[in-house]
Biotite code that builds the C-alpha atoms (Angstrom):
import biotite.structure as struc

atoms = struc.array([
    struc.Atom([99.808, 95.579, 109.195], chain_id="A", res_id=1, res_name="UNK", atom_name="CA", element="C"),
    struc.Atom([100.048, 99.796, 109.606], chain_id="A", res_id=2, res_name="UNK", atom_name="CA", element="C"),
    struc.Atom([99.038, 102.391, 107.167], chain_id="A", res_id=3, res_name="UNK", atom_name="CA", element="C"),
    struc.Atom([98.767, 105.864, 108.656], chain_id="A", res_id=4, res_name="UNK", atom_name="CA", element="C"),
    struc.Atom([96.811, 105.515, 111.952], chain_id="A", res_id=5, res_name="UNK", atom_name="CA", element="C"),
    struc.Atom([95.366, 102.002, 111.122], chain_id="A", res_id=6, res_name="UNK", atom_name="CA", element="C"),
    struc.Atom([97.535, 99.648, 113.181], chain_id="A", res_id=7, res_name="UNK", atom_name="CA", element="C"),
    struc.Atom([96.353, 95.808, 113.357], chain_id="A", res_id=8, res_name="UNK", atom_name="CA", element="C"),
    struc.Atom([97.997, 92.567, 114.547], chain_id="A", res_id=9, res_name="UNK", atom_name="CA", element="C"),
    struc.Atom([96.099, 89.416, 112.901], chain_id="A", res_id=10, res_name="UNK", atom_name="CA", element="C"),
    struc.Atom([96.422, 85.821, 114.185], chain_id="A", res_id=11, res_name="UNK", atom_name="CA", element="C"),
    struc.Atom([97.707, 84.565, 110.901], chain_id="A", res_id=12, res_name="UNK", atom_name="CA", element="C"),
    struc.Atom([95.960, 82.480, 108.457], chain_id="A", res_id=13, res_name="UNK", atom_name="CA", element="C"),
    struc.Atom([92.257, 82.323, 109.023], chain_id="A", res_id=14, res_name="UNK", atom_name="CA", element="C"),
    struc.Atom([90.209, 79.128, 108.544], chain_id="A", res_id=15, res_name="UNK", atom_name="CA", element="C"),
    struc.Atom([89.076, 78.416, 105.091], chain_id="A", res_id=16, res_name="UNK", atom_name="CA", element="C"),
    struc.Atom([87.950, 80.690, 102.847], chain_id="A", res_id=17, res_name="UNK", atom_name="CA", element="C"),
    struc.Atom([90.878, 82.492, 104.665], chain_id="A", res_id=18, res_name="UNK", atom_name="CA", element="C"),
    struc.Atom([88.972, 85.875, 104.795], chain_id="A", res_id=19, res_name="UNK", atom_name="CA", element="C"),
    struc.Atom([88.636, 88.621, 107.374], chain_id="A", res_id=20, res_name="UNK", atom_name="CA", element="C"),
    struc.Atom([87.166, 91.701, 107.018], chain_id="A", res_id=21, res_name="UNK", atom_name="CA", element="C"),
    struc.Atom([88.444, 93.743, 109.952], chain_id="A", res_id=22, res_name="UNK", atom_name="CA", element="C"),
    struc.Atom([85.568, 96.498, 110.458], chain_id="A", res_id=23, res_name="UNK", atom_name="CA", element="C"),
    struc.Atom([86.121, 96.981, 114.131], chain_id="A", res_id=24, res_name="UNK", atom_name="CA", element="C"),
    struc.Atom([89.351, 98.710, 113.996], chain_id="A", res_id=25, res_name="UNK", atom_name="CA", element="C"),
    struc.Atom([89.891, 102.552, 113.768], chain_id="A", res_id=26, res_name="UNK", atom_name="CA", element="C"),
    struc.Atom([89.733, 103.897, 110.145], chain_id="A", res_id=27, res_name="UNK", atom_name="CA", element="C"),
    struc.Atom([92.595, 106.048, 108.958], chain_id="A", res_id=28, res_name="UNK", atom_name="CA", element="C"),
    struc.Atom([92.043, 108.977, 107.181], chain_id="A", res_id=29, res_name="UNK", atom_name="CA", element="C"),
    struc.Atom([94.353, 109.269, 103.961], chain_id="A", res_id=30, res_name="UNK", atom_name="CA", element="C"),
    struc.Atom([94.450, 112.538, 101.911], chain_id="A", res_id=31, res_name="UNK", atom_name="CA", element="C"),
    struc.Atom([94.572, 112.768, 97.990], chain_id="A", res_id=32, res_name="UNK", atom_name="CA", element="C"),
    struc.Atom([97.870, 113.189, 96.534], chain_id="A", res_id=33, res_name="UNK", atom_name="CA", element="C"),
    struc.Atom([99.630, 112.435, 99.767], chain_id="A", res_id=34, res_name="UNK", atom_name="CA", element="C"),
    struc.Atom([102.372, 109.655, 100.356], chain_id="A", res_id=35, res_name="UNK", atom_name="CA", element="C"),
    struc.Atom([102.052, 107.002, 102.902], chain_id="A", res_id=36, res_name="UNK", atom_name="CA", element="C"),
    struc.Atom([104.230, 103.923, 104.005], chain_id="A", res_id=37, res_name="UNK", atom_name="CA", element="C"),
    struc.Atom([102.561, 100.520, 104.088], chain_id="A", res_id=38, res_name="UNK", atom_name="CA", element="C"),
    struc.Atom([104.245, 98.409, 106.650], chain_id="A", res_id=39, res_name="UNK", atom_name="CA", element="C"),
    struc.Atom([103.362, 94.752, 106.672], chain_id="A", res_id=40, res_name="UNK", atom_name="CA", element="C"),
    struc.Atom([104.898, 91.846, 108.854], chain_id="A", res_id=41, res_name="UNK", atom_name="CA", element="C"),
    struc.Atom([104.280, 88.287, 107.716], chain_id="A", res_id=42, res_name="UNK", atom_name="CA", element="C"),
    struc.Atom([105.165, 84.661, 108.948], chain_id="A", res_id=43, res_name="UNK", atom_name="CA", element="C"),
    struc.Atom([106.898, 83.023, 105.883], chain_id="A", res_id=44, res_name="UNK", atom_name="CA", element="C"),
    struc.Atom([107.404, 79.209, 105.842], chain_id="A", res_id=45, res_name="UNK", atom_name="CA", element="C"),
    struc.Atom([108.003, 78.899, 102.174], chain_id="A", res_id=46, res_name="UNK", atom_name="CA", element="C"),
    struc.Atom([107.567, 80.676, 98.950], chain_id="A", res_id=47, res_name="UNK", atom_name="CA", element="C"),
    struc.Atom([105.008, 83.478, 99.081], chain_id="A", res_id=48, res_name="UNK", atom_name="CA", element="C"),
    struc.Atom([104.000, 86.649, 97.458], chain_id="A", res_id=49, res_name="UNK", atom_name="CA", element="C"),
    struc.Atom([101.549, 89.035, 98.163], chain_id="A", res_id=50, res_name="UNK", atom_name="CA", element="C"),
    struc.Atom([99.430, 92.345, 96.939], chain_id="A", res_id=51, res_name="UNK", atom_name="CA", element="C"),
    struc.Atom([97.187, 95.241, 98.230], chain_id="A", res_id=52, res_name="UNK", atom_name="CA", element="C"),
    struc.Atom([94.621, 97.306, 96.651], chain_id="A", res_id=53, res_name="UNK", atom_name="CA", element="C"),
    struc.Atom([92.482, 100.311, 97.353], chain_id="A", res_id=54, res_name="UNK", atom_name="CA", element="C"),
    struc.Atom([88.843, 100.483, 95.410], chain_id="A", res_id=55, res_name="UNK", atom_name="CA", element="C"),
    struc.Atom([89.770, 104.033, 94.596], chain_id="A", res_id=56, res_name="UNK", atom_name="CA", element="C"),
    struc.Atom([86.497, 104.301, 92.310], chain_id="A", res_id=57, res_name="UNK", atom_name="CA", element="C"),
    struc.Atom([84.132, 102.497, 94.853], chain_id="A", res_id=58, res_name="UNK", atom_name="CA", element="C"),
    struc.Atom([82.919, 99.981, 92.117], chain_id="A", res_id=59, res_name="UNK", atom_name="CA", element="C"),
    struc.Atom([83.444, 97.045, 94.651], chain_id="A", res_id=60, res_name="UNK", atom_name="CA", element="C"),
    struc.Atom([86.274, 95.610, 91.947], chain_id="A", res_id=61, res_name="UNK", atom_name="CA", element="C"),
    struc.Atom([89.698, 95.655, 92.950], chain_id="A", res_id=62, res_name="UNK", atom_name="CA", element="C"),
    struc.Atom([91.151, 96.449, 89.469], chain_id="A", res_id=63, res_name="UNK", atom_name="CA", element="C"),
    struc.Atom([95.020, 95.998, 88.420], chain_id="A", res_id=64, res_name="UNK", atom_name="CA", element="C"),
    struc.Atom([95.169, 100.077, 88.416], chain_id="A", res_id=65, res_name="UNK", atom_name="CA", element="C"),
    struc.Atom([94.128, 100.020, 91.949], chain_id="A", res_id=66, res_name="UNK", atom_name="CA", element="C"),
    struc.Atom([97.221, 97.759, 93.252], chain_id="A", res_id=67, res_name="UNK", atom_name="CA", element="C"),
    struc.Atom([99.090, 99.906, 95.365], chain_id="A", res_id=68, res_name="UNK", atom_name="CA", element="C"),
    struc.Atom([101.627, 97.280, 96.214], chain_id="A", res_id=69, res_name="UNK", atom_name="CA", element="C"),
    struc.Atom([102.833, 93.839, 95.986], chain_id="A", res_id=70, res_name="UNK", atom_name="CA", element="C"),
    struc.Atom([105.654, 91.654, 95.367], chain_id="A", res_id=71, res_name="UNK", atom_name="CA", element="C"),
    struc.Atom([105.683, 88.679, 92.718], chain_id="A", res_id=72, res_name="UNK", atom_name="CA", element="C"),
    struc.Atom([106.914, 85.070, 93.489], chain_id="A", res_id=73, res_name="UNK", atom_name="CA", element="C"),
    struc.Atom([110.105, 85.793, 91.452], chain_id="A", res_id=74, res_name="UNK", atom_name="CA", element="C"),
    struc.Atom([110.836, 88.813, 93.814], chain_id="A", res_id=75, res_name="UNK", atom_name="CA", element="C"),
    struc.Atom([109.733, 86.613, 96.796], chain_id="A", res_id=76, res_name="UNK", atom_name="CA", element="C"),
    struc.Atom([109.575, 87.515, 100.413], chain_id="A", res_id=77, res_name="UNK", atom_name="CA", element="C"),
    struc.Atom([112.218, 86.404, 102.785], chain_id="A", res_id=78, res_name="UNK", atom_name="CA", element="C"),
    struc.Atom([111.213, 83.199, 104.809], chain_id="A", res_id=79, res_name="UNK", atom_name="CA", element="C"),
    struc.Atom([110.824, 83.730, 108.475], chain_id="A", res_id=80, res_name="UNK", atom_name="CA", element="C"),
    struc.Atom([108.877, 84.991, 111.366], chain_id="A", res_id=81, res_name="UNK", atom_name="CA", element="C"),
    struc.Atom([108.078, 88.653, 111.508], chain_id="A", res_id=82, res_name="UNK", atom_name="CA", element="C"),
    struc.Atom([109.295, 89.423, 107.969], chain_id="A", res_id=83, res_name="UNK", atom_name="CA", element="C"),
    struc.Atom([109.013, 92.976, 107.097], chain_id="A", res_id=84, res_name="UNK", atom_name="CA", element="C"),
    struc.Atom([107.779, 94.465, 104.039], chain_id="A", res_id=85, res_name="UNK", atom_name="CA", element="C"),
    struc.Atom([107.184, 98.096, 102.982], chain_id="A", res_id=86, res_name="UNK", atom_name="CA", element="C"),
    struc.Atom([105.843, 99.919, 100.262], chain_id="A", res_id=87, res_name="UNK", atom_name="CA", element="C"),
    struc.Atom([105.026, 103.633, 99.772], chain_id="A", res_id=88, res_name="UNK", atom_name="CA", element="C"),
    struc.Atom([101.695, 104.529, 98.246], chain_id="A", res_id=89, res_name="UNK", atom_name="CA", element="C"),
    struc.Atom([100.274, 107.739, 96.828], chain_id="A", res_id=90, res_name="UNK", atom_name="CA", element="C"),
    struc.Atom([96.574, 108.398, 97.030], chain_id="A", res_id=91, res_name="UNK", atom_name="CA", element="C"),
    struc.Atom([95.646, 109.693, 93.432], chain_id="A", res_id=92, res_name="UNK", atom_name="CA", element="C"),
    struc.Atom([93.959, 112.711, 93.150], chain_id="A", res_id=93, res_name="UNK", atom_name="CA", element="C"),
    struc.Atom([91.049, 111.133, 91.183], chain_id="A", res_id=94, res_name="UNK", atom_name="CA", element="C"),
    struc.Atom([90.311, 108.766, 94.261], chain_id="A", res_id=95, res_name="UNK", atom_name="CA", element="C"),
    struc.Atom([86.674, 109.329, 95.190], chain_id="A", res_id=96, res_name="UNK", atom_name="CA", element="C"),
    struc.Atom([86.229, 110.498, 98.921], chain_id="A", res_id=97, res_name="UNK", atom_name="CA", element="C"),
    struc.Atom([84.715, 108.558, 101.784], chain_id="A", res_id=98, res_name="UNK", atom_name="CA", element="C"),
    struc.Atom([84.973, 105.283, 103.293], chain_id="A", res_id=99, res_name="UNK", atom_name="CA", element="C"),
    struc.Atom([86.866, 103.053, 100.623], chain_id="A", res_id=100, res_name="UNK", atom_name="CA", element="C"),
    struc.Atom([87.812, 99.283, 100.964], chain_id="A", res_id=101, res_name="UNK", atom_name="CA", element="C"),
    struc.Atom([91.461, 98.044, 101.100], chain_id="A", res_id=102, res_name="UNK", atom_name="CA", element="C"),
    struc.Atom([92.309, 94.647, 100.704], chain_id="A", res_id=103, res_name="UNK", atom_name="CA", element="C"),
    struc.Atom([95.728, 92.693, 101.373], chain_id="A", res_id=104, res_name="UNK", atom_name="CA", element="C"),
    struc.Atom([96.394, 89.239, 100.559], chain_id="A", res_id=105, res_name="UNK", atom_name="CA", element="C"),
    struc.Atom([99.030, 86.814, 100.656], chain_id="A", res_id=106, res_name="UNK", atom_name="CA", element="C"),
    struc.Atom([99.255, 83.269, 99.027], chain_id="A", res_id=107, res_name="UNK", atom_name="CA", element="C"),
    struc.Atom([101.627, 80.636, 98.372], chain_id="A", res_id=108, res_name="UNK", atom_name="CA", element="C"),
    struc.Atom([103.356, 81.319, 95.066], chain_id="A", res_id=109, res_name="UNK", atom_name="CA", element="C"),
    struc.Atom([103.105, 77.763, 93.763], chain_id="A", res_id=110, res_name="UNK", atom_name="CA", element="C"),
    struc.Atom([100.200, 78.202, 91.317], chain_id="A", res_id=111, res_name="UNK", atom_name="CA", element="C"),
    struc.Atom([101.440, 81.894, 90.119], chain_id="A", res_id=112, res_name="UNK", atom_name="CA", element="C"),
    struc.Atom([103.695, 82.337, 87.149], chain_id="A", res_id=113, res_name="UNK", atom_name="CA", element="C"),
    struc.Atom([107.098, 83.818, 88.618], chain_id="A", res_id=114, res_name="UNK", atom_name="CA", element="C"),
    struc.Atom([106.210, 87.549, 87.427], chain_id="A", res_id=115, res_name="UNK", atom_name="CA", element="C"),
    struc.Atom([102.697, 87.637, 88.323], chain_id="A", res_id=116, res_name="UNK", atom_name="CA", element="C"),
    struc.Atom([101.081, 89.007, 91.765], chain_id="A", res_id=117, res_name="UNK", atom_name="CA", element="C"),
    struc.Atom([98.586, 87.792, 93.687], chain_id="A", res_id=118, res_name="UNK", atom_name="CA", element="C"),
    struc.Atom([94.944, 88.085, 92.290], chain_id="A", res_id=119, res_name="UNK", atom_name="CA", element="C"),
    struc.Atom([92.418, 90.004, 94.220], chain_id="A", res_id=120, res_name="UNK", atom_name="CA", element="C"),
    struc.Atom([89.600, 87.616, 94.331], chain_id="A", res_id=121, res_name="UNK", atom_name="CA", element="C"),
    struc.Atom([90.566, 83.829, 93.520], chain_id="A", res_id=122, res_name="UNK", atom_name="CA", element="C"),
    struc.Atom([90.187, 81.017, 96.020], chain_id="A", res_id=123, res_name="UNK", atom_name="CA", element="C"),
    struc.Atom([92.535, 80.793, 99.126], chain_id="A", res_id=124, res_name="UNK", atom_name="CA", element="C"),
    struc.Atom([90.934, 77.306, 100.084], chain_id="A", res_id=125, res_name="UNK", atom_name="CA", element="C"),
    struc.Atom([93.500, 74.662, 100.531], chain_id="A", res_id=126, res_name="UNK", atom_name="CA", element="C"),
    struc.Atom([91.511, 72.185, 98.384], chain_id="A", res_id=127, res_name="UNK", atom_name="CA", element="C"),
    struc.Atom([91.419, 74.946, 95.513], chain_id="A", res_id=128, res_name="UNK", atom_name="CA", element="C"),
    struc.Atom([94.269, 76.088, 92.896], chain_id="A", res_id=129, res_name="UNK", atom_name="CA", element="C"),
    struc.Atom([96.015, 78.019, 95.821], chain_id="A", res_id=130, res_name="UNK", atom_name="CA", element="C"),
    struc.Atom([97.230, 76.203, 98.785], chain_id="A", res_id=131, res_name="UNK", atom_name="CA", element="C"),
    struc.Atom([97.034, 78.380, 101.801], chain_id="A", res_id=132, res_name="UNK", atom_name="CA", element="C"),
    struc.Atom([96.766, 82.190, 102.148], chain_id="A", res_id=133, res_name="UNK", atom_name="CA", element="C"),
    struc.Atom([95.270, 84.986, 103.800], chain_id="A", res_id=134, res_name="UNK", atom_name="CA", element="C"),
    struc.Atom([92.884, 87.700, 102.767], chain_id="A", res_id=135, res_name="UNK", atom_name="CA", element="C"),
    struc.Atom([92.199, 90.878, 104.956], chain_id="A", res_id=136, res_name="UNK", atom_name="CA", element="C"),
    struc.Atom([89.925, 93.734, 104.054], chain_id="A", res_id=137, res_name="UNK", atom_name="CA", element="C"),
    struc.Atom([90.077, 97.089, 105.842], chain_id="A", res_id=138, res_name="UNK", atom_name="CA", element="C"),
    struc.Atom([88.540, 100.480, 105.271], chain_id="A", res_id=139, res_name="UNK", atom_name="CA", element="C"),
    struc.Atom([90.208, 103.952, 104.924], chain_id="A", res_id=140, res_name="UNK", atom_name="CA", element="C"),
    struc.Atom([88.845, 107.202, 104.741], chain_id="A", res_id=141, res_name="UNK", atom_name="CA", element="C"),
    struc.Atom([89.603, 109.405, 101.542], chain_id="A", res_id=142, res_name="UNK", atom_name="CA", element="C"),
    struc.Atom([89.796, 112.856, 102.164], chain_id="A", res_id=143, res_name="UNK", atom_name="CA", element="C"),
    struc.Atom([90.317, 115.946, 99.871], chain_id="A", res_id=144, res_name="UNK", atom_name="CA", element="C"),
    struc.Atom([93.562, 116.645, 101.342], chain_id="A", res_id=145, res_name="UNK", atom_name="CA", element="C"),
    struc.Atom([95.719, 119.725, 102.201], chain_id="A", res_id=146, res_name="UNK", atom_name="CA", element="C"),
    struc.Atom([95.918, 122.748, 99.835], chain_id="A", res_id=147, res_name="UNK", atom_name="CA", element="C"),
    struc.Atom([92.954, 122.847, 98.410], chain_id="A", res_id=148, res_name="UNK", atom_name="CA", element="C"),
    struc.Atom([89.277, 123.309, 100.120], chain_id="A", res_id=149, res_name="UNK", atom_name="CA", element="C"),
    struc.Atom([86.402, 120.997, 100.077], chain_id="A", res_id=150, res_name="UNK", atom_name="CA", element="C"),
    struc.Atom([83.997, 121.431, 96.962], chain_id="A", res_id=151, res_name="UNK", atom_name="CA", element="C"),
    struc.Atom([82.259, 124.709, 96.760], chain_id="A", res_id=152, res_name="UNK", atom_name="CA", element="C"),
    struc.Atom([78.912, 123.489, 95.776], chain_id="A", res_id=153, res_name="UNK", atom_name="CA", element="C"),
    struc.Atom([78.039, 127.312, 94.350], chain_id="A", res_id=154, res_name="UNK", atom_name="CA", element="C"),
    struc.Atom([80.200, 127.168, 91.810], chain_id="A", res_id=155, res_name="UNK", atom_name="CA", element="C"),
    struc.Atom([80.166, 124.765, 88.639], chain_id="A", res_id=156, res_name="UNK", atom_name="CA", element="C"),
    struc.Atom([81.895, 124.499, 85.456], chain_id="A", res_id=157, res_name="UNK", atom_name="CA", element="C"),
    struc.Atom([81.047, 122.516, 82.151], chain_id="A", res_id=158, res_name="UNK", atom_name="CA", element="C"),
    struc.Atom([83.769, 120.649, 79.964], chain_id="A", res_id=159, res_name="UNK", atom_name="CA", element="C"),
    struc.Atom([83.552, 120.350, 75.973], chain_id="A", res_id=160, res_name="UNK", atom_name="CA", element="C"),
    struc.Atom([83.960, 118.858, 73.551], chain_id="A", res_id=161, res_name="UNK", atom_name="CA", element="C"),
    struc.Atom([83.978, 115.505, 75.184], chain_id="A", res_id=162, res_name="UNK", atom_name="CA", element="C"),
    struc.Atom([85.629, 113.362, 73.539], chain_id="A", res_id=163, res_name="UNK", atom_name="CA", element="C"),
    struc.Atom([88.223, 116.161, 72.432], chain_id="A", res_id=164, res_name="UNK", atom_name="CA", element="C"),
    struc.Atom([90.879, 115.952, 69.932], chain_id="A", res_id=165, res_name="UNK", atom_name="CA", element="C"),
    struc.Atom([92.857, 119.189, 70.579], chain_id="A", res_id=166, res_name="UNK", atom_name="CA", element="C"),
    struc.Atom([91.295, 121.970, 72.480], chain_id="A", res_id=167, res_name="UNK", atom_name="CA", element="C"),
    struc.Atom([89.294, 121.176, 75.618], chain_id="A", res_id=168, res_name="UNK", atom_name="CA", element="C"),
    struc.Atom([87.088, 124.154, 76.893], chain_id="A", res_id=169, res_name="UNK", atom_name="CA", element="C"),
    struc.Atom([86.408, 124.791, 80.318], chain_id="A", res_id=170, res_name="UNK", atom_name="CA", element="C"),
    struc.Atom([83.480, 127.251, 81.308], chain_id="A", res_id=171, res_name="UNK", atom_name="CA", element="C"),
    struc.Atom([82.093, 128.265, 84.302], chain_id="A", res_id=172, res_name="UNK", atom_name="CA", element="C"),
    struc.Atom([80.513, 130.825, 86.887], chain_id="A", res_id=173, res_name="UNK", atom_name="CA", element="C"),
    struc.Atom([83.937, 131.727, 88.631], chain_id="A", res_id=174, res_name="UNK", atom_name="CA", element="C"),
    struc.Atom([85.667, 135.216, 88.352], chain_id="A", res_id=175, res_name="UNK", atom_name="CA", element="C"),
    struc.Atom([88.839, 134.624, 90.229], chain_id="A", res_id=176, res_name="UNK", atom_name="CA", element="C"),
    struc.Atom([92.247, 132.795, 89.249], chain_id="A", res_id=177, res_name="UNK", atom_name="CA", element="C"),
    struc.Atom([91.353, 129.465, 87.905], chain_id="A", res_id=178, res_name="UNK", atom_name="CA", element="C"),
    struc.Atom([93.676, 126.359, 88.480], chain_id="A", res_id=179, res_name="UNK", atom_name="CA", element="C"),
    struc.Atom([93.431, 123.150, 86.499], chain_id="A", res_id=180, res_name="UNK", atom_name="CA", element="C"),
    struc.Atom([95.029, 119.762, 86.882], chain_id="A", res_id=181, res_name="UNK", atom_name="CA", element="C"),
    struc.Atom([94.849, 116.935, 84.354], chain_id="A", res_id=182, res_name="UNK", atom_name="CA", element="C"),
    struc.Atom([95.443, 113.247, 85.696], chain_id="A", res_id=183, res_name="UNK", atom_name="CA", element="C"),
    struc.Atom([95.720, 109.817, 84.026], chain_id="A", res_id=184, res_name="UNK", atom_name="CA", element="C"),
    struc.Atom([93.766, 106.751, 85.518], chain_id="A", res_id=185, res_name="UNK", atom_name="CA", element="C"),
    struc.Atom([96.666, 106.194, 87.738], chain_id="A", res_id=186, res_name="UNK", atom_name="CA", element="C"),
    struc.Atom([96.502, 109.627, 89.341], chain_id="A", res_id=187, res_name="UNK", atom_name="CA", element="C"),
    struc.Atom([99.732, 111.015, 88.069], chain_id="A", res_id=188, res_name="UNK", atom_name="CA", element="C"),
    struc.Atom([99.602, 114.574, 87.024], chain_id="A", res_id=189, res_name="UNK", atom_name="CA", element="C"),
    struc.Atom([99.981, 115.070, 83.027], chain_id="A", res_id=190, res_name="UNK", atom_name="CA", element="C"),
    struc.Atom([99.158, 118.742, 82.604], chain_id="A", res_id=191, res_name="UNK", atom_name="CA", element="C"),
    struc.Atom([98.371, 121.732, 84.859], chain_id="A", res_id=192, res_name="UNK", atom_name="CA", element="C"),
    struc.Atom([97.749, 125.529, 84.400], chain_id="A", res_id=193, res_name="UNK", atom_name="CA", element="C"),
    struc.Atom([96.212, 128.742, 85.522], chain_id="A", res_id=194, res_name="UNK", atom_name="CA", element="C"),
    struc.Atom([93.828, 131.095, 83.776], chain_id="A", res_id=195, res_name="UNK", atom_name="CA", element="C"),
    struc.Atom([91.777, 134.173, 84.767], chain_id="A", res_id=196, res_name="UNK", atom_name="CA", element="C"),
    struc.Atom([88.779, 133.723, 82.106], chain_id="A", res_id=197, res_name="UNK", atom_name="CA", element="C"),
    struc.Atom([85.659, 132.336, 82.972], chain_id="A", res_id=198, res_name="UNK", atom_name="CA", element="C"),
    struc.Atom([85.814, 130.453, 79.627], chain_id="A", res_id=199, res_name="UNK", atom_name="CA", element="C"),
    struc.Atom([89.207, 129.153, 78.257], chain_id="A", res_id=200, res_name="UNK", atom_name="CA", element="C"),
    struc.Atom([90.864, 126.406, 75.905], chain_id="A", res_id=201, res_name="UNK", atom_name="CA", element="C"),
    struc.Atom([93.293, 123.953, 77.071], chain_id="A", res_id=202, res_name="UNK", atom_name="CA", element="C"),
    struc.Atom([95.319, 122.507, 74.464], chain_id="A", res_id=203, res_name="UNK", atom_name="CA", element="C"),
    struc.Atom([95.459, 118.463, 75.053], chain_id="A", res_id=204, res_name="UNK", atom_name="CA", element="C"),
    struc.Atom([96.470, 117.651, 71.610], chain_id="A", res_id=205, res_name="UNK", atom_name="CA", element="C"),
    struc.Atom([99.984, 116.207, 73.183], chain_id="A", res_id=206, res_name="UNK", atom_name="CA", element="C"),
    struc.Atom([98.176, 113.767, 75.319], chain_id="A", res_id=207, res_name="UNK", atom_name="CA", element="C"),
    struc.Atom([97.742, 110.128, 74.339], chain_id="A", res_id=208, res_name="UNK", atom_name="CA", element="C"),
    struc.Atom([94.366, 108.488, 73.534], chain_id="A", res_id=209, res_name="UNK", atom_name="CA", element="C"),
    struc.Atom([92.355, 107.634, 76.559], chain_id="A", res_id=210, res_name="UNK", atom_name="CA", element="C"),
    struc.Atom([90.432, 108.404, 79.830], chain_id="A", res_id=211, res_name="UNK", atom_name="CA", element="C"),
    struc.Atom([91.714, 111.532, 81.936], chain_id="A", res_id=212, res_name="UNK", atom_name="CA", element="C"),
    struc.Atom([90.381, 113.310, 84.822], chain_id="A", res_id=213, res_name="UNK", atom_name="CA", element="C"),
    struc.Atom([90.461, 117.187, 85.318], chain_id="A", res_id=214, res_name="UNK", atom_name="CA", element="C"),
    struc.Atom([90.429, 119.008, 88.654], chain_id="A", res_id=215, res_name="UNK", atom_name="CA", element="C"),
    struc.Atom([89.502, 122.743, 88.713], chain_id="A", res_id=216, res_name="UNK", atom_name="CA", element="C"),
    struc.Atom([89.835, 125.071, 91.597], chain_id="A", res_id=217, res_name="UNK", atom_name="CA", element="C"),
    struc.Atom([89.408, 128.825, 91.890], chain_id="A", res_id=218, res_name="UNK", atom_name="CA", element="C"),
    struc.Atom([91.406, 130.577, 94.439], chain_id="A", res_id=219, res_name="UNK", atom_name="CA", element="C"),
    struc.Atom([92.177, 127.159, 96.215], chain_id="A", res_id=220, res_name="UNK", atom_name="CA", element="C"),
    struc.Atom([88.475, 126.394, 96.531], chain_id="A", res_id=221, res_name="UNK", atom_name="CA", element="C"),
    struc.Atom([87.589, 123.190, 94.662], chain_id="A", res_id=222, res_name="UNK", atom_name="CA", element="C"),
    struc.Atom([85.220, 123.414, 92.264], chain_id="A", res_id=223, res_name="UNK", atom_name="CA", element="C"),
    struc.Atom([84.892, 119.814, 91.111], chain_id="A", res_id=224, res_name="UNK", atom_name="CA", element="C"),
    struc.Atom([86.243, 116.929, 88.945], chain_id="A", res_id=225, res_name="UNK", atom_name="CA", element="C"),
    struc.Atom([85.224, 115.909, 85.517], chain_id="A", res_id=226, res_name="UNK", atom_name="CA", element="C"),
    struc.Atom([86.232, 112.955, 82.979], chain_id="A", res_id=227, res_name="UNK", atom_name="CA", element="C"),
    struc.Atom([86.954, 113.190, 79.459], chain_id="A", res_id=228, res_name="UNK", atom_name="CA", element="C"),
    struc.Atom([88.329, 111.244, 76.655], chain_id="A", res_id=229, res_name="UNK", atom_name="CA", element="C"),
    struc.Atom([91.268, 112.058, 74.493], chain_id="A", res_id=230, res_name="UNK", atom_name="CA", element="C"),
    struc.Atom([90.839, 110.786, 70.984], chain_id="A", res_id=231, res_name="UNK", atom_name="CA", element="C"),
])
């Protein structure tokens, strides 16, 4: 497999429980909001599907929203040796920085519905529901990225009301041009703007109800992130 500067060749399916944590390989740096190509090569002797995840919120759970790539059994991976699979991934701006666990799994698709992805944590033991498979964990290092510098600890801001219906107030001790970007939980940019006020209202009435993240920066200097709920 290859992602950024991470390049590892494994020896196929491991003994039960078919799991390896590759903590002795180089850790790649991945910038927030940047695109990367995940390259995989599989040996496929029969029907199989795969999926990959990055634990962006560091809660040690690979949520479905953290799945970065995958192929269901109905889509299918071609049978053969050194079968290439590629996927383009975007590191969301809401991802936590630092060392982060990434998981890649492949399994026989016999026990999965045709439209289902491989699950992150079910058994790969040949005596269990899924006969055969492989789970590989890696570490990636998520960085703030280009264009905005690291957090300025001398700056701060508050956000209210939270939850919010229509107008979200951003207030802080900044004096320059303030840039804000609102993301949904998948890391997609929903709304952005610029203001020169130390206290300003953002109209979020058009947002659907749910959880969002706001990134605030002053003159390309990141101040921080906050969560808010749109009612």
